[in-house]
C-alpha positions as CSV (number, residue, x, y, z in Angstrom):
1,M,0.0,-0.1,0.0
2,E,1.0,3.7,-0.8
3,D,1.3,6.2,1.5
4,S,-0.2,8.8,-0.7
5,I,-2.7,9.4,-3.5
6,K,-1.8,11.9,-6.1
7,L,-4.9,13.2,-8.6
8,S,-4.7,15.5,-11.3
9,I,-7.0,17.1,-13.3
10,I,-7.4,19.9,-16.0
11,I,-10.5,22.4,-15.5
12,K,-11.3,24.7,-18.1
13,A,-12.1,27.4,-15.5
14,E,-10.0,30.0,-13.6
15,P,-8.4,29.1,-10.4
16,Y,-10.4,31.4,-8.7
17,I,-13.4,29.6,-9.9
18,V,-11.9,26.1,-8.9
19,W,-11.0,28.0,-5.4
20,K,-14.8,28.4,-5.1
21,T,-16.1,25.0,-5.8
22,R,-13.9,23.9,-3.3
23,T,-14.1,26.4,-0.3
24,E,-18.1,27.0,-0.8
25,S,-20.6,24.7,0.3
26,A,-23.1,25.7,-2.4
27,Y,-20.5,24.0,-4.8
28,I,-19.0,21.6,-2.6
29,E,-22.2,19.7,-1.8
30,K,-23.0,19.3,-5.5
31,Y,-20.1,16.6,-5.9
32,L,-18.8,15.4,-2.4
33,F,-21.7,13.4,-1.3
34,G,-24.1,15.9,-0.2
35,C,-21.3,17.7,2.2
36,H,-21.0,21.2,3.4
37,V,-18.2,22.7,4.9
38,D,-17.4,25.1,7.7
39,S,-14.0,27.0,8.2
40,L,-12.9,30.2,8.8
41,W,-10.3,29.7,6.2
42,V,-7.4,30.6,7.8
43,P,-4.3,28.9,9.4
44,D,-5.0,26.6,12.4
45,S,-8.8,27.1,12.2
46,E,-11.3,24.3,11.9
47,I,-12.5,22.7,8.8
48,N,-15.6,20.6,9.1
49,F,-17.4,18.7,6.8
50,Y,-21.2,18.0,7.6
51,Q,-24.0,16.2,6.2
52,T,-27.7,16.5,6.9
53,T,-30.1,13.8,8.2
54,D,-33.6,14.2,8.7
55,V,-33.0,15.4,12.1
56,N,-30.1,17.3,12.5
57,Q,-26.5,18.0,10.6
58,K,-23.6,15.9,11.8
59,P,-19.7,16.3,11.1
60,V,-18.3,13.3,9.0
61,F,-15.0,14.8,8.9
62,I,-13.2,17.3,10.7
63,G,-9.8,19.0,10.6
64,R,-7.5,21.7,10.2
65,I,-6.2,24.2,7.9
66,I,-3.0,23.8,8.0
67,E,-1.6,26.2,4.9
68,I,-3.9,28.3,2.9
69,E,-2.8,30.6,-0.1
70,L,-5.9,32.2,-2.0
71,N,-6.3,30.5,-5.2
72,K,-3.6,28.6,-5.2
73,K,-3.0,26.2,-2.2
74,L,-5.0,24.5,0.5
75,K,-3.7,22.2,3.1
76,H,-5.7,20.6,5.8
77,S,-6.1,17.2,8.0
78,L,-8.9,15.0,8.0
79,F,-10.4,12.7,10.4
80,P,-13.3,10.7,9.9
81,T,-15.6,11.1,13.0
82,N,-18.1,8.0,12.4
83,A,-15.1,5.2,12.1
84,G,-14.3,4.2,15.2
85,Y,-10.6,5.7,15.0
86,S,-8.7,7.6,18.0
87,N,-8.7,11.2,17.2
88,C,-4.7,11.7,17.3
89,Q,-2.3,13.0,14.5
90,D,-1.4,9.4,13.3
91,N,-5.1,8.5,12.0
92,Q,-5.4,12.2,10.6
93,I,-4.6,12.2,6.4
94,N,-3.5,15.7,5.3
95,V,-5.1,16.7,2.6
96,T,-3.7,19.2,-0.2
97,Y,-5.0,20.7,-3.2
98,I,-2.8,22.7,-5.5
99,L,-4.2,24.9,-8.1
100,K,-1.9,25.8,-11.2
101,N,-3.2,28.7,-14.0
102,I,-2.6,27.4,-17.8
103,G,-3.8,29.9,-19.9
104,G,-7.2,30.3,-18.2
105,S,-7.6,27.0,-17.4
106,T,-6.9,25.2,-13.9
107,D,-4.1,22.3,-13.3
108,L,-5.7,21.0,-10.1
109,T,-3.3,18.3,-8.0
110,I,-4.7,16.7,-5.0
111,I,-2.8,15.0,-2.6
112,H,-3.6,12.8,0.4
113,E,-1.0,12.0,2.7
114,G,-0.7,9.6,5.9
115,Y,-2.1,6.1,5.1
116,S,1.1,4.2,5.8
117,I,0.7,4.9,9.8
118,A,-3.2,5.7,10.0
119,E,-5.3,3.0,11.7
120,E,-7.1,1.0,8.8
121,G,-4.5,2.8,6.4
122,E,-5.1,0.5,3.3
123,K,-9.0,0.2,3.9
124,R,-9.0,4.5,3.9
125,Y,-6.7,4.6,1.2
126,L,-8.8,2.3,-1.1
127,E,-12.2,4.1,-0.1
128,T,-10.3,7.5,-1.0
129,I,-9.4,6.8,-4.4
130,K,-13.1,5.3,-4.5
131,G,-14.4,8.6,-3.4
132,W,-12.5,10.6,-5.9
133,D,-13.2,8.1,-8.8
134,H,-16.7,9.7,-8.2
135,A,-16.3,13.3,-6.7
136,L,-13.4,14.3,-9.1
137,P,-15.6,14.3,-12.5
138,L,-18.0,16.1,-10.6
139,L,-15.9,18.8,-9.2
140,K,-14.8,19.3,-12.8
141,K,-18.3,19.8,-13.9
142,V,-19.4,22.1,-11.3
143,A,-16.3,24.4,-12.0
144,E,-16.9,24.4,-15.6
145,S,-20.4,25.6,-15.2
146,I,-20.1,28.6,-12.9
147,E,-20.7,31.6,-14.4
148,L,-19.8,34.7,-12.7
């Protein structure tokens, strides 16, 4: 099993548009399994992903912003709240989004790191790949459909 996953996709939209699809709940819920996100978007602030049930909102992933550079880079930790793992550093996966402008389009690279030391790392690694297989084409579609 690898320690990291690296995905890349070219999106026919400016980086600031792709950034919006990654940081604004109205867009995130369209491609990320109905989740919406809550964060102050500054280093060391929380980032929480919620799904709404019939009764209430429940956080499905929690983390902290590690690094942020508007329209260029976002790095945060990610911990699944309902998996039964101990919420310690070893069980948090770090996720980095790198956006590069390529002539009006965006080269989006997504890197997940930390599976080799995380509890049930192989299972989580495979689930992440499966999740992005579904979500990444939708993210592209959402970003390319935004008109400002």
